[in-house]
N, C-alpha and C positions, 0 to 999 in steps of 0.2 A: 250390180256390183259383185254379189256373191257368186253368180253363175260365171261371170267372166274370170273371177279369182279360180274358181274350181276347173275352168277350161285351161288357163295358163298353167296351174298345178299339174293337170294331167298331161298337158304338152311336155313338160319338164320331167315327168316321172316314167312316160311310156318308153319301152325298149325300141325306140325308132331306128336306132343305128344298126339293128340286127334284122331288119326287114329286106325282102327281096323286091325286085321290079314289080312283080304282079301284086305284091301286098301294098306296095305304094300306090300303084294305080287303083287298086280295088278301094283302099282307104279314102283316096281323094274323091272317086265317084260315090262311094257310099256316103261321104261326108258332105258332098254337094247336094245329094238327094235329100239328106237330113236337113241341110240348110234351107232348101227350097220348101219343105215341109214346115219348118220352123216358121219362116217367113209368112206362109199361108196361114198358120196357126195364128200367128201374131196379128195379122191383118184383121182376122175374125174377132181377136180380143179387143183390138182398137176400136172397131166398129160398135162393139157391145159395152165398151167401157164408159162410165160416167166422166172420165177424165181422159179423152183421146189424146191429148197432146203429151201428156205424162206417160201414157202407155206407149206412144210411139217413142218416146225417147228410150224407154226401157227396151223396146223392140230392137232399136238400133244398137243399144249398149250390149245387148247379147248377140245379135246376129253378125254384126261386123267383126268382133273378136273371134268368133267361130270361123268365119270365113277366112280371116287372116291366118289363123292357126293351122287350118287345114292345108293351105299352101306352104307355110313354114314347115309343117310335119313333112310334107313331100319333099321340099328341100333337104331337110336333113337326111332323109333316107337316100336321096340321090346323091348327096355328098359322101355318105358312108359307102355307097356302092361303088363309087369311082371318083377318085380325085380329079379326074378330067372333066366332069361335069361343070364344076365352077373353079374360077381361079383362086387357088388356095383352099385351106380347109375351112369348112364352114360348121360352126358350132350352133346349138340350138338357138342362143341369143343371137348369133350372126344371121342364121336362117330367118328369124322373125324380124330382125332389122331389115333383111333384103325383102321380105314379103310387105312390110310396110312401105318402104321406099317405092317399091313398084306400085303399090296400091295407090299411093299419094302423088304419083307420077313425078317425084322428084328426081330419082335415078342418079344418085351421087357417082356412080361408075366404080366404086371401090369393090363391089362385088359384081362380077358379071357371068352369065351363063356362057360356057365355052363349048359345051357338046350340042349337037342338034337336039337330042333328047331334052336336055335342060332348057334350050331355047324354046323348043315346043310347049314346055310346061309353062314357062315364063309368059310366052305369047298368049297362052290360054288364060293365065291369070290376068293379064292385061285387058283381054276381052271380057272376061267375067267381071273385072273392076268397073269397066264402063256400064255394064248391065246393072250391077250392084248399085253403083252411083246413081245412074239413071233411072232404070226401071223400078228396082226394090224401093229406093227412097220415094219415087213418085207414087207407087202403089201404097206405101205405108203413109204418106202425107195425104193421099186421096182418101184414105180410109178415116183419117182425122177429120178432113173437110166434109166427108159424108155423114159422119157421126154427129158432127156440129150443126148440121142442117136442121131447121125445124122439122119434127115429126119423126127425125130419124130414130129415136128411141121408142117410138109408138105414141109420144105425147103430142098432143094437138096444139097448133099455135094459139095464142091468145086471140080472143074475138076481135074480128075487124081487121086482122093481119092475115093475109093470103099470099 
C-alpha cells in the first residue's frame, strides 16, 4: 500500500507536461525495464517467502500500479505535446483513467487516441496488458505453487509421504 501511494504521489508531482517525445519514450522504456526487473525480484521473493500467497498479493499490488502509471505518464506527456494525440485535453486523472480502462478492456470510448503515435502507444499498452494479465500473473502464481510444494523450502516431507 505504501509503495502504491508513493507511486501515485510521484505521478502527480513529476513535471510530465514539460517533457519531449524522446523523454516520454525513454521514460516508458526504462519504466518497463524496471517493471520487468521488479517482477523478477518479486518472483524470487515469493519463492523464498514462508507466506507465498500473501507475498504474491503484495507483488501484484506494487507491480500493476507501476505498470498503469507508466502508461498514464506517457499519455500525459503525449497530450501535453499535442492536442491532436487524444480527443480533448487529457489531465493526469484523465490519463490514469484512460490507462485503467485500456488495461481492464472496458474502453468506454470517452477518451480515444487520435494520432497514429498515440494509437501505437495505446496498442502497445493493450499488448503489454495481455502479457501482464497472462504471463506475469501466471509466473507469480507459479512461484506461489512452487513454494507451496513439499520440499520447496528445503524441508523434507513427513515420513511415509513421497
